[in-house]
N, C-alpha and C positions, 0 to 999 in steps of 0.2 A: 543745317551745318553746325559745326562746333565753333563757338567763339574762342579765338586763340588770344591769350594774353601773354605777351612776351616779357619774361623777367630777365633782366640783364644782371648776371652775377659777375661783377667786376672787382678784381682784387686791387686794393690801393697800393701805390708804390711809395716806399719810404726813400727819401733822397738823402744820401750820405754826403756830408760836407767835411772837409779836412783842410789842414794847412801844412805846408812844408817849410821847415826852417831854411833861412837863406844860406846857412853854412853847409847844406847838403847839395852836392853838385847835381845839375840837371841830367836826366837820363836821355841819351840820344837814341835814335832809331825809330822804326815804324811802330806805332802803337798796335798791339795785338787786337784783332777784331774778328767777330763772327760774321761771316758773309752769307752763310746758308745753314738752315737747320730743318730737318725733316722729322716730324713726329706722327705717330699713329693716332688717327682720329682727330686731327687738328690741322688748321691752316696757320702757318707761322709767318709773321711779319717782323722785319728787323728795322729798327730805327738806329741808323749808324751815328746820327748826331748826338742823341741822348743815351746811347748804349743800352737800349731796352729791346728785349725780345718778347713779343706778345704771341701767345698761343690762343687762337680762336678755336675753342674746343667744340666738337660735335656734341649734340645733346646727350648721346649715349656714353661719352667718354668720362671716366672717373677722374675728377680733378685731382684727387689724391694719389693717382697712379697713372701718370701720363708717360707713355713709352716713347723716348727719343730714339729714332732710328739712326740718324747720322748728323754730324756737325762738320762744317767746312770753315776753316780759318783763313785769314788773308795771307798768312805766310807759314812756312814750315816751322816746326819746332815750338808751336804754341801749346802750352799745357794749362788747363783750367785747374783751380784748386779744389774742385769737387767733380765727380764723374758726370759727364754730360751726355752719355749714351746709356740707354736702359731706362728703368722706371724712375720717376721723380715726382715728389709731392708738390703741386702748385696751388694748394689751397690758400697759401699766402706767398707773397713775392719771395723769390730766391735770389740771393746775392752771389755773384761769381766773380772771381779775380782771374784774369787771363795773364799768364806769365809768358813773355816773349822778349823781343828786342826792347820793347817798352811795355810795361804792365798797363793793363786797363781794367776798369771796374764796370761790371754789367749787372743788369737786373732781368730776371725771367719772371713773367707774370702771365696769368691765365684769365681769359674772358669766356663766358659761356651763356648762350641763350637757352633757357629752359621754357618750353611751351606749357602753360598751365591754364586750366579752366575748371569751373564748377557751375553747374546749372541744375535747376529743378523744373518740373513741369509747371507751366503757368506763371513763370517768373516775369517780372517787370524790369526792363533795362539790363544793364551789363553787370556782371559780377566783378567784385574787387578782390584781387589776390595780393596778400601781404606776405611775401616770401620770407622777409626778415623775422617777423613774429609768428609765422606759420598759421595764418588765418585766411579763410575764404568767406566772403560775405555776398549774398544776393538778396533780391527783394521779390515779394509777391504783393498782390493787392490786399487791402484790408479785409475783404470778404473771404479770403482763402483760409482754410483750416490748416495751420502749421503743424498739427499733429498727424496729418495724413498726406505727406508729400512724398514724391518719388524723385530720386536723383536721376536726371536724364543724361548728365555727362560729368565726369570727374577725371582730371589728370593733374597730378601734383609732382610728377617726376618723369624721367625718360620713358618713352613708349616701349613696352615690351620688357622693361627691366624693373618696373615698379609694382609692388604688391600692396594691398590695403587690408587692414583688419580693424573693425569688422568689414565685411564686403559691402560696397555701396548699395547693393540690392537689398540689404537688411536694414538700412537706415531710413526711417520715415518720420519720426517725431522731432521736429525742430523748434518746439516751443521754447526750449532753453538752450538751444545749440547742441552740437554733437562733437565728440572727439573721435579721431580716426588715426591709426598708426600707419605711417607711410614708410615703406622699407625699400631701399635701393642700394646697390653696391655693398650689401652687408651691414648697412647702418639704418637705424630707425629714428624717425622724427614724429612727434605727435602734433597733429594739426587740429584746429578748431574750425568747425563749419557752422555758419550762422545764416538764418533766413529772417530778414526783417520785413515788416509790413509798411506799405505806403498807400496814401490816398490818391496820389496822382497817377493817372493811367498812361499819360503820354508826355514826352519832353523832346523838343527839338534840340539835338546835340550839336549839329554842325551843318553848314551849307558852304562847301568848298567850291568856289567858282574858278573855272578855267576860262578859256576863250569862248568856246561854243557849247560847253557842257558844264554842269554843276553836279557835284556829288553830295547827296543829302543823307543825313543819318539822324535817327531818332530812337528813343526808347518807348516800348509799349508792351502789351500783354501778348505773349505767344499764343497763337490759335485764334486771336480776335482779328477783326477787320481793321487793318492799319495801312496808312499810306501818306502821300504828300500831294499838295496842290501848289501850282506856281502860276504867276502872271507877270507881265511886264508892268513896271510901276506906272500908275496912271490909268491902267485898264481896269475894267470892272469884272470881266469874266475870268474865272479860274480854270486852269487846265490840269487834269489829273495826270500825275507822273506814272508811267507804266512800269512793269517789271520790278515790283517791290519784292525784296528778299528779306525774310525774317531769320535771324540767327540768335536763338536763345535770349529773346527779349529786346534785341536790337534789330531794327529794320532799316534797310538802305535802298536807295534807288539813284539812277543817273538821269538828270533832266537834260535832254538833248535838243539840238536845233536852236540853240540860243544865238543871240547876236553879240559881237564883240563890243566892249566898252558900253554896256547897257545895264541899267539898274533893274533888278527883278525883286519880287516879293514872293515868299513861300510860307507855307504852314504845314504842320504835321497833324495827323488825327489818329485816334484809336477809338473805334466804335463812334460814340456821339461826342466824345471829348476832343477839343481842338486846341492847339497851342496858339499863343500870340503870333502875330505876323512878324516875320524877320525879313530883312532885305540884304541883298548882296549885289555887287557890280562885277560883271565879267571882265576878263583881261583883254589886252590888245591882241592883234593878229599881225605878226611880223615875219618876213621872209629872210632867208639867208642873203648876205651881200654877194653880189656878182654870181648869182646862182646859175646863170647861163654861161659863165666864163667868157663873156664878150669884152671885158676890159682887161688889158694886159699891157706890159711895158718892159723895158730893160732897166727899170729903176734900180734894181739890185746889182745887176751884172750885164755886161755885153755878151756873156756866154750863154745866157738862158733868159726866158721870159718869166716874169712874175705876174700874178693875177691881181694887180692893182695899178693905178696910174696917178702919180702925184699931181698931174695936170688936169685930172678929170673935173668936169663941172659938178659932179655928184660928190658931196663931202665924204660919204661912206665908202667910196671907191678910191679915195686918195691914199689910204693906208692899207697895209697888208692884213687880210683876214684868212686867206688860203695860203698854206705852205706846201712845199714839195721837197723831194730829195735831190732836186737839181743842184743845189749848192754843194752837195757831197759828190755827186757823180761827175760834175763838170770840172772838178779840180784838176783832171788830167786832160781836159779839152772840151770845147763846146759841142763836139759831135756826140758826146755822151749825155746830152740832155734827155731825161727820161719822162718829162711832163711838159707838153707844149700845147699852145692853142691850135685848134684845127679849124681853118676857115673855108675848107673845101667840102667838108662833110659834117653836117649838124642837123639837129632835130627841130630847132626853132631859133629865131633871131639870126645872127650872122656868124656864130662860131660855137664850137664845143671844146672840150678838153680831151687830149689824147695822152693816155698813159702807156708807156712802152717799156716792157721789161727787157733787160739786156745784160750781157756779160761785160763788165767794165774792167779791162786789163786783168785783174786777178780775183775780182769779186763779182758775184751776181747782184744786180740791183733791180728791184721791182719798180715799175712805173707807179707812182703814187701821188695822191693829193689829200690834204687833210686840213681841218680848221686848226690853225696854230702856226708854228714856225720851225724851220730847221735851225738847230742851235749850233752844233759844231761837228766836225769830222774827227774821228779817233784814228789817226794814222791810216793804215790800210785795213784796220780791223772792223770798222763800222762807223756809226754816227749816233748823235743824240738829237732827238726831236722833242719839242714841247707842244703838247696837244691841248686843244680846248680854246674856246672864246667865250667872253661873258654873255650870259643868256639866262633869263629868269622865267620865260613862258613855258607852257606844257602842251606841245603839239601831240597829236595822237598817231601820226604817221609821217614818214618821209617818202616822197615819191620822186622818181627821176627817170630819165630816158637813157638807154644803154645800147651799145653794140660791143661785141667781144669776139676777138679771135683767140681761141684757146690752143696753146702749144702743148708740147709734151716735155716732161722733165727729163733731162739728160744727165750723164755722168758728170759733166762739167758744171751743171747748175743744181746738183743735189748737195745742199749743204747740211744744215741741221733740220730738226723738226720737233714739234712738241711731243712730250711723252704720250704714247698711245696712238700717235698718228701713223698709219701704215704706208705713207708715201714712199714710192720707190722709182727707180729709173724706168721710163716708159709710161708712167701714169700721166693722165691729163692734168695740166695745171689747174688751179682754181682761182678765179677772180672773186673779189669780195668788196662789198660796200657795207659799212655799219655806222650806226648812229647811237649816241648815248648822251643822257643828261645826268648831271651829278652835282654834288656839293664839294668838289675837290679843293683842298687847301694847298697852295703851293709850298707852304712850310712843311707839309707832310709828304708831298709827292715830288718835290725837287724842282719844279718848273718856275714860272713867273706868275705874277698876279693875273695877267691876261690869259696865259697859257699854262695852267698849273700842273699838268701831268707830264712829267719828263720820262722819256723812254730811251734807254741806252741799248742799242742793238747788240752790244757785247755782254750784256747782263740780263739774263732771262728773268731775274727777279723783279725787273722794272717793267716787264711787258704788261700791257693793259689786261685787267681782269674784269670781265663783264659782271661777275658776281661779287665784286669788291664792295666793302661796307659803305662807300660814299656814292655808289651808283643808284640813281633814282629810277632810270628807265634805260632800256637797251633793246636794240633790234638789229638784225643783220640779213644780208642776202649773199649767198655763195653760189657760184655756178662752175661746173667743170665741163661745160659744153659751149661751143661757139654760138653766138647770137648774131646772125648775119644782117638782120634788118633792125632799124631803130624800134625798141620795145620799151613800153612803160612798165616800171616795177614799183610796187608799193612795199615799204617796210613798216609793219605795225610796231609801235613802241610798247613794250611790256613794262608797265609801271610796278615798282615794288611798293609804292605808297602813293596815295592821291592827295596827301595833305602837306607834303614838303615841297617847297619851291627850289628849283635848281639854281645854281650860280653860273654854270657853264654848260656849253654844248660841244660835243665832239662829233664831227662827221669825217669819216675816213674811207678812202677807196684805194685799192691796189690791183694792178693787173695780175699779180701773183700773191695769193693770200699769205704764203709763208715767206714773204720777202724779208721779214725781220730775222728769219733763220737762214737767209741767203739760199733759199730753195725756190724753184719755179721753172719757167721756160723762157728762153730768150726770144721765142716767137710769139709770146702772149702780148696782145694789145687790147686796151679797153678805151672806148669812147664814152664820155658822159656829157649829159646836157640837161638843162631845165630842172635843177633840184627844186623841190617845193615841199614846204611843211604844210601838212593837213591838220587842221584844228578840230 
C-alpha cells in the first residue's frame, strides 16, 4: 500500500480592525449576511459569528480558480463589493464588504488537503514531506547502494492532474539527491528528493491503547521479517501479534483480546534487531446510561416522560442523558408525545422505548431519541436540538435490540428531503439508528459544552454531517422493512483515525429517517432496547 501523508494547505486570515468616530450616527437595520454558498469542487462552511466563509477544497480543485455557483444572503437587496459568483482566486484570503440595511465585512478563505508521498524500494521508516520548501526525504539502511535505487511511489500533487519531469522511472542515483519538476494546473514547482542512510533497522513509533485493543506502529525495512510481540506486565511469555501490514517502511498491527485497565508491554522487531520494551495501559469499559430505558419520570413535564429520574438511587440516572422531540410535539397537548417508555413489550429488563411518528396538527413529527437535549421550538416551523454527551472512550461497535413497524409515505407526510434522495408518496418509510464519536466544540457548532452539536430543523446547513471535519467515527443502520420480532443489530464504527480521543458521543434513533425534513409515515413505530457498546 502507499503511505499517505496529508499536507494541510491552510490560508491565514488577516483580521481587520477599525474604529468609528462618535460623531457618526449608528446604522440601524439587519446586518447583511451570507447564509449559503455553493462552490464547484468544495464543501463550504459559514461562520456567522466571525463572518468567515471557509472553502474546503477537493484535492483536484485549483485554489486560484474556484468557481462559486450560487450565493444566498439573509435579506433581499444585499450587494457585495466584488463579484461572488464565478471564478475567484482563493490562494490568499479575500475580503468582501456586503452592502445592505447594515453593511458587514466578511473573509473568504480556502483549505485544501493534498495527499503526498515518496518512497523507494528497501526504504526504512516513513518519508518526510516538506510542502513549504518542496522537499521529500526518505531513508534506507547503511548497506544499500544509493546510486541504484528505484522510486516505488511518488505523488506530489492531485492524482491525474500532476506530471513529472524527468519521469520517476528514470531516476535512480540519490547519492546527492535529485531534482524533479512537478506541474499541475499549468504551474511548475521544482522539488528536491533525498534518500538518507540510517544504521537503525527498527523503531517503535507508537502503541495506541483503546479498551480491548491496541494499535501498534513501527518503522522497519520493507521486504524483511518485521513484527510485534506483546505481553501483560509481570508475565514472562511474549505473544506474537498477527496480521502485520507493511506500508513503505512502516509496519502496523492491531493487538486484540486485551483486558480493560490493564498494563501491557510490547516490542517491535525487524529481522534480528529488537526495540526496547515499551508499556501502555488499556482504557476503561463504560456503557451508556439508562441503555435499556427502564428509568423514566415526569421530571420535565406532566405531558410526557423523560428518561431520567431525580429520585433515582443511581447518581447517573438522576440527570438527563437522553433527549427526544417530546418537548416540541406536546406543546399542543400530551396526546402528541412521540417518544414513550413501553412496559408491555421489551427485549430485556422491564421496559423499552417506543418511538412513534405522527402528524401533529400541521407538521409531521418523527418519533426520536438521542443523546442530548431538545433546546427550543421555532413557532410551527420546527425546533432546535443539541446533540452529544461527554465521552472519551473508543468502542468498536454499538449493538441494540429493535422492532419496527414500517409505514408508507403519504401526501400529508411528504415534506422535504436531501438532495438526490428519490423519496416519493407511496414509498416505504425508513427507520434509522446511528452513532458517532467526535471532537465537536460548542463554540463552533452552536450547542452547549455537554451537547455541542446544535441542529435547527429549519436550516439544512446545520444538519449533522457524518463526513464533517470533527467526526472521529461513524456508523448507521437503516431499514425500510418491518421487523416483527425483537432482533439484535450491530453497528460497526468506522474510525477515521486511531490516535485521536473523542470528546463526545452522539447516539440517535428515529422511526422516520427523514424526520428532520418533515418526511416519513404516521404509521411508523420503532421499539428499541438494550443499547450496548462493544469494545
